[in-house]
Phi, psi and omega in degrees: 000049184292346182279348187296314184296311177297325179295315179297320179297320179295316179297317180297318180297316180293319181292324180290323184276316185221070184296318181294315180298319179296316177300318178300318181293319180294317177296318179299322179295319178296317179296320178298326177293327180279335191302320179298321180290320176299316178298319178296320179297317177296321178296319178298314180296320180293316180298319180294318181294317180296318180298317180293322181294318180290332179274357179076019180265111182044062185300322182296314179296320180296320179296314178302317180297315180299315179297319179297318178298316180297321179295313180297318179299317179297318179297319179295319179296316179298317179297320178298318179294324180287322184279339183301313178298322179295320177297316180296319180297316180293324177296318179296323179294315178296319180300316179298315181295318179296313180299317179296319180296316179295315180299318180297321179295319180296311184294325181297327180278312185296337180277351187240348182292155177291157182301320180302322181290326185272354181263006180275126181303323178298319177297316181295322176298316181295318179296318178301316181294316183290314182297326182277340188235328190303315181301318180286329180296319179299319179294318181290333174293319176298318178298322176298322178295318178297323175297319178298317179298313178301317183294316181296313180295315181295321180291321178298317179293319180294322179298322178297320181287320186272002181304322179298341180280002179073214185281357183303320183290339177292335178300328180297318178298317180296322183293338180275348183299316179302319179296318180296318180295318180298317181296323178294317177298318182294323176298320179294318178296321180296320179296316179296318180293323180296319178294322183293327183263007180299319180297318179296317179296324180290325175299316179296317181296324180294316178298320178297320179295321178296320181292331182257004186273129175293326182294332182258359189300317184297312182293319180300320182282315182299318183270002179061036185277352185305306181300318180295318178295320179296318177298317179297317177302313183299320181296310180294317181297316181295319179299313179297317181294318180296318178300316182294315183290322177299318179295317180296324179295317178298317179297318182297321179296315180296315185291333179298318180294319179295321180292325178298322178298316181294320180294317179298321178294322178296320179295321178296321179293322177297321178297321178298320179295318178295319180297323176299320180290315182295330181271358178084006180281345179216153180286148178305324182298337183289344180301318182301316181291319183290321176298319177297321180292321178297315178297319180295318179296316178300314180295317183296317179296322176296319178297318180296315181295312181294320180297314179296319178298317179297315182297311183292322181291312181291334178298325179297319179290323179288338173299323175301320178297315182295323177294323180294310185289346176280346179293145178229151177304146180295327178280107183237027180293158181230355185290148177283165175289144173291160180223158357281164178250149001284154177235178185292145173246146179216134169250120184239109178060037187277128172230148181207140177232129178292148180305134177081358181266155184265350179224160181288140174275331176233132187233112168048056183270132175236117181215137172248127181243111181293153178295141177076012182267162175251111183250124177259138178241129179222163182162171180289164176302135180080007182288336180118014184295309181294326179296324174301317178296320179299319179294319179292330179284343181084003179289334171232156183249138178297146176280337173210156184082181183223148167253126184235151179239113182057034180084359180256128179302125182301331181295339181267352182272141178303123184305319182296323179294318180293319182292330176293337181270003184247139164244122189229140171224117182271155175295320177264049185301152177282146177256104180271114184272076185227173171303147187306318182297326178286329176294318183283326184256033187312120177078007182228088183302326180295320178294324180299333180269359184258088183299325182298313179294320180297319181289329173297317178293320177301316180294319181297329180266003178070038184252010186302313184293325178295313181296321180295333181279346182282144185297326181241023177056230182297341181269003179283133177282140178247154183098159184263359187296327183239152183301136179088355181287146178255129185268115176284160173287172180300319179296322179291323175300318180297318179294325176297321177296320178295315179300323177297320178294320181286330185298331181290341185051045184277152180289339178239130180236124179245122183231133183249106182048058187292336185258005186306313182264009187270149174282168184303321180296315179293324178295321179296320179295321179294320178299319178295322178298315179297318180298323181289334184264352178301138180091324180272329179230157169268117181253124177236113193231125170278120183198156173239000187282125179303324182299325179275323182297332183293342179265354188289137172279335183211139177240124177257118175266118185251134180211126178060031178085359179247149172279101186290328177206151179222117186216152172283159183263000000 
């Protein structure tokens, strides 16, 4: 009964968000299950009244009965037409709430996991599968439950009508079992096939993203990569689509035979009902009701089979969601930061290997960083410089050895507390296309309202003239993604990342090639900023620029993942 937990979770989410709407849907499903039998009962009464009237048996009473049946039928039809839009609206509201809830749970987890956890291809395949399907799967599971309600009520009502036919009507239930079993098997096969083709679908999605990405547009056009990317997208997309359609075709052929068995049994049951009338065991008027009951039973059994199949099948996909939201960051420390800050940092015997790589990126590193010092890190590309910053930031954890802050193992310190003590600017910094104040105060609403601190950070990064040139100053949106946005140059984007690091006024500042895209004047201004902050902050900067190196208290030369030399300047 692996579907029970996801089903209960879906119901709880729907009930918490839209309790009245969920109740309305459940009642509506029960009424829908009864409606064929009610229609059949009205048809029986109408047929009987017309027959009595034409035979001259109490014609006045028969006429009144016929008129009453038509009036009740009309009222029921009218009520159904009026309630249908309300039912649809409530279903859409519940669907919106369920989808939003599932999406929020996914984003809450994916935004907090450690980098090592998010760089695993299996994790990326699972996230791709969950993000594209989980919100709709929860809704379809709810729809499956509503089908079950309709099916149970409809089958109970049909059984009451068809009871005079003896065990014959039970054959109909037996005849639906192969179809129900096949649908459950097919859902399991579909889940396995969906997991198997996730990598192919992600390859296709990546090519499509490259073709439509503004960030890649220049390279795609200059190198003429468009046709090759389009061909690759078509190949991956077609393979995934062909696999999906081939599986559905096989399923459709199997289910067709099962459906023929159910239809044949329904026809046999209809023949038994006709034989009862012809033999005088039942009144002619009962045919309308019995035919309605046979149709209702067939539909109800189909609803039950499809509903159970949907619930069990979609539950497998939602299990992926539950496994995802159960993940927790590897860093689960709770200790407070030592004080006062900045304090000494130490890497003792630290080694680290990136996920999926065959060799360590950092090998047995021992470094002591005094508080308030300016440490420069240099080395060839791929030497491990950025990985050292990642380890110091706590975004990745060493596989051996320890990173400590004031003698306290960083792994035991609460991650949020350590991150509040950091100002960081990466070489491959993210470009947040938001108003400038939100870019600088990312994740800190109080800082966003503090113009004095923001302007101090702007000055430290040499951005005064750029901010002054914007039509709304700090409130101007940057980037081309939204109308009215102003696009900074590459160097200005880098300075914005630096200003964001400085705006926190954090005791530890980690910078990855901060002057790479800067002109000499901007680099000189940045050098002056570092000189002014020495002693007050611990600055750890990856750089090769002599202008910045001349201020360093310590230079770490990194080669092959090892600190080849460590010297004062």
